[in-house]
Structure formats: C-alpha cells, structure tokens
C-alpha positions as CSV (number, residue, x, y, z in Angstrom):
1,M,0.0,0.0,0.0
2,S,1.6,3.3,-1.1
3,K,1.0,6.1,1.3
4,Q,-1.5,8.8,0.4
5,I,-0.7,11.4,2.9
6,E,2.8,13.0,3.1
7,L,3.6,14.6,6.6
8,R,5.9,17.6,6.9
9,F,7.0,19.6,10.0
10,P,7.7,23.1,8.8
11,A,8.2,24.5,12.4
12,P,7.9,23.4,16.0
13,G,4.3,22.6,16.7
14,F,3.3,22.8,13.0
15,M,2.4,19.7,10.9
16,R,1.4,19.7,7.3
17,A,-0.4,16.7,5.7
18,I,-0.4,16.6,2.0
19,F,-2.9,14.4,0.2
20,Q,-1.7,12.6,-3.0
21,N,-3.7,9.8,-4.2
22,P,-3.7,10.0,-8.0
23,P,-5.5,10.3,-10.4
24,I,-7.9,12.8,-8.5
25,N,-7.4,12.2,-4.7
26,L,-10.3,9.9,-4.2
27,V,-11.1,8.8,-0.5
28,D,-10.9,5.0,-0.2
29,P,-10.4,2.7,2.7
30,D,-6.7,3.1,2.7
31,T,-7.2,6.9,3.1
32,I,-9.5,6.2,6.1
33,L,-6.9,3.9,7.6
34,E,-4.1,6.5,7.1
35,L,-6.2,9.3,8.6
36,S,-7.1,7.0,11.6
37,A,-3.4,6.5,12.3
38,L,-2.9,10.3,12.0
39,M,-5.8,11.0,14.4
40,E,-4.0,9.0,17.1
41,K,-0.8,11.0,16.5
42,L,-2.7,14.2,16.8
43,E,-4.5,13.1,20.0
44,T,-1.2,12.0,21.8
45,D,1.7,14.0,20.5
46,P,2.1,16.9,22.9
47,E,4.3,18.8,20.6
48,I,1.7,19.3,17.8
49,K,-0.4,22.4,18.0
50,V,-1.7,22.9,14.4
51,I,-2.1,20.8,11.4
52,V,-2.7,22.0,7.8
53,F,-4.3,19.7,5.3
54,E,-3.7,20.4,1.7
55,S,-3.4,18.7,-1.7
56,A,-0.5,18.0,-4.1
57,D,-3.1,18.1,-6.9
58,P,-4.2,21.7,-7.8
59,D,-7.5,20.6,-9.2
60,F,-8.6,18.2,-6.4
61,F,-8.4,18.7,-2.6
62,L,-10.3,15.4,-2.0
63,A,-12.6,14.5,-4.8
64,H,-15.1,12.3,-3.1
65,Y,-15.3,8.7,-1.9
66,D,-14.3,6.0,-4.4
67,V,-17.6,4.8,-5.7
68,L,-16.0,1.7,-7.2
69,V,-15.0,0.3,-3.8
70,D,-17.1,-2.5,-2.8
71,K,-19.7,-1.0,-0.5
72,A,-19.7,-4.2,1.7
73,R,-16.1,-3.9,2.2
74,T,-16.5,-0.3,3.3
75,A,-19.4,-1.1,5.7
76,A,-17.4,-4.0,7.2
77,M,-14.3,-1.9,8.1
78,A,-13.5,-2.2,11.9
79,K,-15.0,0.4,14.2
80,G,-12.7,3.1,15.5
81,P,-12.2,4.1,19.2
82,T,-15.3,6.0,19.3
83,G,-17.3,2.8,18.4
84,M,-18.4,4.3,15.0
85,H,-17.4,3.4,11.5
86,P,-13.8,4.5,11.0
87,W,-14.8,7.2,8.5
88,L,-17.2,8.7,11.0
89,D,-14.7,8.0,13.7
90,V,-12.0,10.1,11.8
91,L,-14.4,13.0,11.3
92,V,-15.5,13.2,14.8
93,R,-12.0,12.7,16.3
94,L,-10.5,15.4,14.1
95,S,-13.1,18.0,15.3
96,R,-12.3,17.2,18.8
97,A,-8.5,16.7,18.6
98,P,-6.3,18.8,20.9
99,V,-4.9,20.6,17.9
100,V,-6.1,23.3,15.6
101,S,-6.9,21.7,12.2
102,I,-7.0,23.8,8.9
103,A,-8.1,22.8,5.5
104,S,-6.3,24.7,2.9
105,I,-8.6,24.1,-0.1
106,R,-7.4,24.4,-3.6
107,G,-9.4,22.3,-6.2
108,R,-12.5,20.2,-5.6
109,A,-13.7,19.0,-2.2
110,R,-17.0,17.2,-2.8
111,G,-18.8,14.5,-1.0
112,A,-16.4,12.8,1.5
113,G,-13.9,15.6,0.7
114,S,-16.3,18.2,1.8
115,E,-17.2,16.2,4.8
116,F,-13.5,15.9,5.8
117,A,-13.0,19.8,5.2
118,L,-16.2,20.5,7.3
119,S,-14.6,18.3,10.2
120,C,-11.6,20.7,10.3
121,D,-11.6,23.6,12.7
122,I,-10.9,26.1,9.9
123,R,-11.3,26.2,6.2
124,F,-9.3,28.6,4.0
125,A,-10.1,28.3,0.3
126,S,-8.7,29.5,-3.0
127,A,-11.1,32.2,-4.2
128,E,-10.4,31.1,-7.8
129,K,-9.7,27.4,-7.6
130,A,-11.6,26.0,-4.7
131,V,-15.0,24.2,-5.3
132,L,-17.0,22.6,-2.6
133,G,-20.2,20.6,-2.8
134,Q,-22.3,17.7,-1.6
135,F,-23.4,16.2,-4.8
136,E,-24.9,12.9,-3.4
137,V,-28.6,13.7,-3.5
138,G,-28.0,14.6,-7.2
139,V,-27.4,10.8,-7.8
140,G,-30.0,9.6,-5.3
141,A,-27.8,9.1,-2.3
142,V,-27.8,10.5,1.2
143,P,-24.4,12.0,2.3
144,G,-22.9,9.4,4.6
145,G,-20.8,11.6,6.8
146,N,-23.7,13.8,7.8
147,P,-22.5,17.1,6.6
148,M,-26.0,18.2,7.0
149,A,-25.4,18.6,10.8
150,R,-22.2,20.6,10.3
151,L,-23.6,22.8,7.5
152,A,-26.7,23.8,9.5
153,G,-24.6,24.9,12.3
154,L,-22.3,26.9,10.0
155,M,-24.7,28.6,7.5
156,G,-28.3,28.0,8.9
157,R,-31.0,25.7,7.9
158,G,-32.0,27.3,4.5
159,R,-28.6,27.4,3.0
160,A,-27.8,24.0,4.4
161,I,-30.8,22.7,2.5
162,E,-29.6,24.5,-0.7
163,V,-26.3,23.1,-0.5
164,V,-27.2,19.5,0.2
165,L,-30.5,19.2,-1.8
166,G,-29.3,21.4,-4.6
167,A,-26.3,19.2,-4.9
168,D,-24.5,21.8,-6.8
169,D,-20.9,23.3,-6.7
170,F,-19.9,26.1,-4.5
171,P,-16.8,28.1,-5.8
172,G,-14.6,29.6,-3.3
173,A,-16.0,33.1,-3.2
174,L,-19.7,31.9,-2.8
175,A,-18.6,29.4,-0.3
176,E,-17.2,32.2,1.8
177,R,-20.4,34.1,1.6
178,Y,-22.4,31.1,2.8
179,G,-20.1,30.2,5.7
180,Y,-18.9,27.0,4.1
181,V,-15.3,28.3,4.5
182,N,-13.8,30.9,6.8
183,R,-12.2,32.9,4.0
184,A,-11.8,32.8,0.3
185,I,-8.2,34.1,-0.5
186,P,-6.7,35.0,-3.9
187,D,-5.1,31.8,-5.1
188,A,-1.6,33.4,-5.4
189,D,-1.8,34.4,-1.6
190,L,-3.4,31.1,-0.2
191,D,-0.3,29.2,0.7
192,A,1.5,32.2,2.3
193,F,-1.6,33.2,4.2
194,V,-2.2,29.7,5.6
195,D,1.6,29.3,6.4
196,R,1.6,32.6,8.4
197,F,-1.7,31.8,10.3
198,A,-0.4,28.3,11.2
199,R,2.9,29.5,12.4
200,R,1.1,32.1,14.5
201,I,-1.0,29.4,16.2
202,A,2.1,27.1,16.5
203,G,3.8,29.9,18.5
204,F,1.1,29.9,21.2
205,D,0.8,27.9,24.4
206,K,-0.7,24.5,23.6
207,E,-2.6,24.2,26.9
208,A,-4.4,27.5,26.3
209,L,-5.1,26.4,22.7
210,T,-6.6,23.2,23.6
211,D,-8.6,24.5,26.6
212,A,-10.2,27.4,24.6
213,K,-11.0,25.0,21.6
214,R,-12.6,22.5,24.0
215,F,-15.2,25.1,25.2
216,I,-15.9,26.2,21.6
217,D,-16.4,22.4,20.8
218,E,-18.8,22.1,23.6
219,A,-20.9,25.0,22.3
220,S,-20.9,24.2,18.7
221,L,-20.2,20.6,17.5
222,P,-23.1,18.4,16.7
223,G,-23.7,15.4,18.9
224,E,-21.9,12.2,17.9
225,D,-25.2,10.3,17.9
226,L,-26.3,12.1,14.7
227,F,-23.6,10.6,12.5
228,P,-24.3,6.8,12.4
229,P,-27.9,7.0,11.2
230,A,-26.6,9.2,8.1
231,L,-24.1,6.6,7.2
232,D,-26.7,3.8,7.6
233,Q,-29.0,5.7,5.2
234,F,-26.1,6.2,2.9
235,F,-25.7,2.5,2.4
236,I,-29.3,2.0,2.0
237,S,-29.7,4.7,-0.6
238,T,-26.8,3.6,-2.8
239,K,-28.6,0.1,-3.2
240,R,-31.6,1.7,-5.0
241,P,-31.8,0.8,-8.7
242,T,-32.2,4.4,-9.7
243,T,-29.1,5.5,-7.8
244,R,-27.1,2.7,-9.3
245,A,-28.1,3.6,-12.8
246,R,-27.3,7.3,-12.4
247,M,-23.9,6.3,-10.9
248,A,-23.3,3.8,-13.7
249,K,-23.9,6.5,-16.3
250,L,-21.8,9.0,-14.7
251,L,-18.9,6.4,-14.4
252,E,-19.4,5.7,-18.2
253,A,-19.2,9.5,-18.8
254,G,-16.0,9.9,-16.9
255,L,-16.6,10.0,-13.2
256,Q,-13.4,9.2,-11.3
257,K,-11.2,10.2,-14.2
258,R,-9.6,13.7,-15.0
259,S,-12.7,14.5,-17.1
260,D,-15.2,17.3,-17.5
261,I,-17.6,15.3,-15.3
262,E,-15.4,15.5,-12.4
263,L,-14.4,19.1,-13.0
264,N,-18.1,20.2,-13.2
265,L,-19.8,17.6,-11.4
266,G,-22.5,19.9,-10.0
267,Q,-23.6,20.6,-13.4
268,H,-23.7,17.1,-14.6
269,V,-25.7,15.6,-11.7
270,A,-28.4,18.1,-12.5
271,S,-29.3,16.3,-15.7
272,T,-32.9,15.3,-15.7
273,G,-32.3,11.5,-16.3
274,V,-29.6,9.0,-16.8
275,D,-30.2,9.2,-20.6
276,D,-29.3,12.9,-20.6
277,L,-25.8,12.5,-19.3
278,P,-23.0,12.7,-22.0
279,S,-21.2,9.5,-22.9
280,Y,-17.6,9.4,-21.9
281,T,-14.9,9.4,-24.4
282,A,-11.1,9.3,-23.9
283,A,-10.8,12.8,-25.5
284,Q,-12.4,14.3,-22.4
285,E,-9.5,13.2,-20.2
286,Q,-7.0,15.9,-19.4
C-alpha cells in the first residue's frame, strides 16, 4: 500500500499533511486507515499544536469517496475508538482533537472531501480554484458523513438545505459568503496566508489553545449520535436501482477520471435523467 498522505514539519508545533492519491485524490479505505493513524498522533503528541491539510493536486483537494470500492468492504471496516465506523470516527475525532486543524482548499472538495473539510476547525479556500459541494442527492444518495449537521450549524437551515438538496458546486468566493469556508483568499496568496496563520498558532501555548478549543467544541459541535444514522442511510440509498443507474452513467461519462464530469460535477448531476448524461470518451480526459 503506497502512502496517500505525506507529513511534513515546517516549524515546531506545526504539521502539514499533503494528500496525494492519483488520479484525482479519491477517498478510499486506505485513506481512512491512514487518517485513523494520523488521528492517534494528533491526540497523543504533546508537541503538535496545528495541522494544515492540503493537496498535491491543484485540481482536487479530496474529490469524493471512491464509488467503485465494494460497499460491503467499506461497511465492514473495523470500528474506530469512538465505536463508530472508521470514516465517522475520523471526522468526529478530528473535530475534537487537541490541535487546531486547517483545511487549505485548492481544487474540488466534494462528498467525502467536503465532509472532511467540514470536520476541520478552519477552512481557508482559494477564491479562484476551490470548489466545494455535496453532490450525493443529485445521484439519489444520502451524504454518509452527515454534513447536514455541520452545514446547518455553519450557515443556517435554509442554506444547508440549498447545499445538500441542490447538490451543486460552490466556488470559493460563494462558499465564503455562505459560511462554508472561513475565508476565500486569492489563489496566489493562499499558501503564504495559511502558512503565516499556522505558524502564528504554533507559537502559542498548547494548553491555552486546547482548553479554549474545548469550550468552543462544547458549544458548537453536533452530537456524535447524529452521525451513524446518516451513514446507515447512505448504504441503503446507494442500493436503489435508480441510484445505481445514475452512478453507472456518470462512471461511463468519466466520473473518477480527470474529465469534465469531475471538474464540473455539480452541473452534470443536474441532468434530468440518466439518458441525458453525456457518454464518456477518452478525449475528455485531461
């Protein structure tokens, strides 16, 4: 198994985690296992104060979950320390870890990629190159990591419904307006801005950081009991014939390849039926 996450340590107390899972940074069981191991480090290493998650691929932060992975294999993965499925376990533990987690989003963060970004404490996005979204309802599925609970807290009920049920893409600037991300920053300035902010946090006292974060967590994080039912419904919804048909057509058209389908997924899931989706050709690959 090749590693999908490269860890770097730019300064004392500051860790960077760089996603690199070609061709488009899909989330799969190996991603989850690597993230689970990283959560343990974040929870136990007394030196780490801040972690920045970013991508080596400028077009994809984390594209979405790998739809070709056997759902039974995903469902059967061993539970994490919280007693939940390991994907939910990673999301919940990341939010509550005694470090400050920052998602530096350049490229697409949809589905599970969006769920991961929402589990980070802070999201900074490229104004020109970030795209976030929860496309699952557009193919007949329920988002499994329950981004509904996090989005409602961040942007209010109406906008959360617009994001999840509309299943569309949200470019960086619009994501900032909605509260999906903290800030949309000009792409040329994103890396330097995030680096400065992370180094600032890394220079503070860890005990003060973790104590203050804990009180914010108590006031703002959704209850952990909200997450398992959403994942159960995800597995149920993906077994429906109509959902499978739409997903099969998207795969035929170029889903999970560097294609226009992936670059503009919000547009393509809005087709009125599976027969309206374009057929995939090799010429669509970039």
